[in-house]
C-alpha positions in Angstrom: 101.7 7.6 -24.1 98.3 9.9 -23.3 97.3 7.6 -21.0 100.8 7.5 -18.8 100.6 11.4 -19.1 96.8 11.4 -17.7 97.8 9.4 -14.6 100.9 11.1 -13.9 99.3 14.3 -13.9 96.2 12.9 -11.8 99.4 11.9 -9.9 100.7 15.4 -9.6 97.6 17.2 -9.0 96.9 15.0 -6.2 100.0 15.4 -4.5 99.6 18.8 -4.9 96.5 19.1 -3.8 97.9 16.9 -0.6 101.0 19.3 0.0 98.7 22.3 -0.4 96.8 20.9 2.6 99.0 20.0 4.7 100.7 23.3 4.2 97.2 25.5 5.2 96.5 22.9 7.8 100.1 23.3 9.2 99.8 27.5 8.6 96.3 27.3 11.0 98.2 25.2 13.4 100.4 28.3 13.4 97.7 30.8 13.7 95.7 29.4 16.7 99.1 28.7 18.6 100.3 33.1 17.9 96.3 33.9 19.0 96.0 31.8 22.2 99.8 32.8 23.3 97.9 36.9 22.8 94.2 35.9 24.5 94.7 34.4 28.4 92.7 31.6 28.5 93.4 31.5 32.3 90.1 34.2 32.5 87.3 32.1 31.7 88.2 28.8 34.3 88.3 31.8 37.5 84.9 30.1 38.5 86.0 26.6 38.3 89.7 27.1 40.0 88.6 28.0 43.2 87.7 25.6 45.9 83.9 25.5 46.7 85.0 25.6 50.6 87.9 26.9 52.9 88.6 24.7 55.5 89.9 26.0 58.3 91.3 24.6 61.8 88.3 25.3 64.9 90.5 26.2 67.0 92.6 28.7 64.9 89.9 30.6 63.8 88.0 30.5 67.7 91.4 32.1 68.7 91.3 34.9 65.8 88.0 36.0 66.6 88.6 35.9 70.1 92.2 38.5 69.2 89.9 40.9 66.9 87.7 41.0 69.9 89.8 41.8 72.2 91.3 45.1 69.4 87.7 45.9 68.9 87.6 46.2 73.1 90.7 47.8 73.3 89.9 50.3 70.8 86.5 50.8 71.6 88.0 51.6 75.4 90.1 54.3 73.8 87.3 55.8 72.0 85.3 56.2 75.0 87.4 57.8 77.1 88.5 60.6 75.3 85.1 60.9 73.4 82.6 60.2 76.8 83.0 63.2 78.3 82.8 65.3 75.6 79.2 63.7 74.3 77.8 63.6 77.9 78.9 68.0 77.8 77.0 67.9 74.4 74.4 66.2 75.3 73.6 68.4 78.3 74.1 71.3 76.4 72.0 70.9 73.9 68.9 69.7 76.2 69.8 73.2 78.5 69.0 75.2 75.1 66.2 73.3 74.9 65.2 73.6 78.2 66.0 78.2 78.7 63.7 77.9 74.9 61.0 76.2 76.0 60.7 78.5 79.8 61.0 81.1 77.5 58.3 80.1 75.3 55.9 80.0 78.2 57.2 82.2 80.7 58.2 85.5 78.2 56.6 88.8 76.4 54.8 87.9 72.9 57.7 88.8 70.6 60.3 86.4 72.8 57.7 83.6 73.2 57.4 83.6 68.6 61.4 83.5 68.4 61.7 80.8 71.0 58.7 78.6 69.7 60.1 79.0 66.3 63.6 77.7 68.0 62.2 74.9 69.3 60.8 74.0 65.6 63.6 73.5 64.1 65.7 71.7 66.8 65.4 68.3 65.5 68.8 66.6 67.3 67.8 66.1 70.6 67.4 62.5 71.0 70.0 61.0 72.4 
């Protein structure tokens, strides 16, 4: 009777350990599934999913470049029509001021010469 008791206890303890391992593995699987549904794993695969090359038909690409160039040229023309007269006037004005100051620095009296020289030294926007 004692031998049968030991066999039964070993059998039940083996079944208990197997059941415990089954329950633990099932809970681990459920925990893993819950965590993987919370965390987006596609973020890590972003580099691998990008294509290395984008194949574009050459004639479509050239046509779009021509259209962009024409649009930029048209905008540039409109800008030149508006800005160019003002730009010419501004250049003429600042150069005429510089020439007047130079004339004063060469021909004026001592105080006017010093003032004109100081003003000419401060001018740094005469390029262009």
